[in-house]
C-alpha positions in Angstrom: 32.2 21.1 -15.1 33.1 19.9 -11.6 29.4 20.1 -10.6 28.4 17.9 -13.5 31.1 15.3 -12.7 30.0 15.2 -9.0 26.3 15.0 -10.0 27.1 12.1 -12.4 29.1 10.3 -9.7 26.2 10.6 -7.2 23.7 9.3 -9.8 26.0 6.3 -10.5 26.5 5.6 -6.8 22.7 5.7 -6.3 22.2 3.3 -9.2 24.7 0.9 -7.7 22.9 0.9 -4.3 19.6 -0.3 -5.8 18.7 -3.8 -4.8 18.9 -6.5 -7.5 16.4 -8.8 -5.9 12.7 -9.2 -6.4 10.3 -10.5 -3.7 8.2 -12.1 -6.4 10.9 -13.8 -8.5 9.8 -17.3 -7.6 6.1 -16.8 -7.3 5.4 -18.4 -10.7 6.7 -21.8 -9.5 3.9 -24.3 -9.0 4.5 -28.0 -8.8 2.4 -29.8 -11.4 1.8 -26.6 -13.4 5.0 -24.7 -14.2 6.5 -25.7 -17.6 10.2 -25.8 -18.4 9.7 -23.0 -20.8 8.2 -20.8 -18.1 11.1 -21.5 -15.8 13.7 -20.6 -18.5 11.8 -17.5 -19.5 11.6 -16.3 -15.9 15.0 -17.4 -14.6 17.2 -17.7 -17.7 19.7 -20.5 -18.4 20.2 -23.0 -15.5 23.6 -23.2 -13.8 23.6 -27.0 -13.9 21.7 -30.0 -15.5 21.4 -33.5 -14.2 19.8 -36.7 -15.5 19.8 -35.6 -19.1 18.3 -32.3 -18.2 15.4 -33.6 -16.1 16.8 -31.9 -13.1 18.0 -28.3 -13.4 19.6 -25.9 -10.9 19.6 -22.1 -10.6 22.0 -20.1 -8.3 20.2 -17.5 -6.3 21.4 -14.6 -4.2 19.3 -12.5 -1.8 19.4 -8.8 -0.9 16.9 -6.4 0.7 14.8 -6.5 -2.5 14.4 -10.3 -2.5 15.9 -13.1 -4.6 18.0 -12.7 -7.8 19.8 -15.0 -10.2 23.5 -15.3 -9.9 25.2 -15.9 -13.3 27.0 -19.2 -13.7 30.2 -17.5 -14.7 30.2 -15.7 -11.4 30.9 -18.9 -9.6 29.4 -19.2 -6.1 30.2 -15.6 -5.0 27.0 -14.1 -3.7 25.0 -17.4 -3.9 22.8 -18.0 -0.9 20.4 -20.7 -2.2 20.2 -23.2 -5.0 16.8 -23.7 -6.7 16.5 -27.3 -7.8 13.7 -28.1 -10.2 12.7 -31.6 -11.4 10.6 -31.9 -14.6 8.6 -34.8 -15.8 8.7 -36.3 -19.4 6.2 -33.7 -20.5 8.4 -30.8 -19.2 6.1 -30.0 -16.4 7.6 -29.3 -13.0 7.2 -32.3 -10.7 8.8 -30.8 -7.6 11.2 -28.1 -6.6 13.3 -27.3 -3.6 15.3 -24.4 -2.3 18.6 -25.6 -0.8 20.7 -23.3 1.5 24.3 -22.9 0.2 26.9 -23.0 2.9 29.6 -20.3 2.9 33.3 -21.1 2.7 
């Protein structure tokens, strides 16, 4: 029984140590080509909306695996970068920017 518990603990610890990030997370983003739908499908719900939804923001963290989305409900803990995306009236990405988030 003890061995099973220790084995389970080791498996859980190993799973926790896996990086969350993906090096290719943002590779789909192309100004003038990426649609709003593609952005939402790849990144989920934005953390903020401006100008009636024309501008959306996503909170990103980074680890040894690459970038990952930080949930809005998590606040800014673990956020390293904000991805700002500006869409035109046809819901096509006009431009985007990665903005470094300053720590406390």
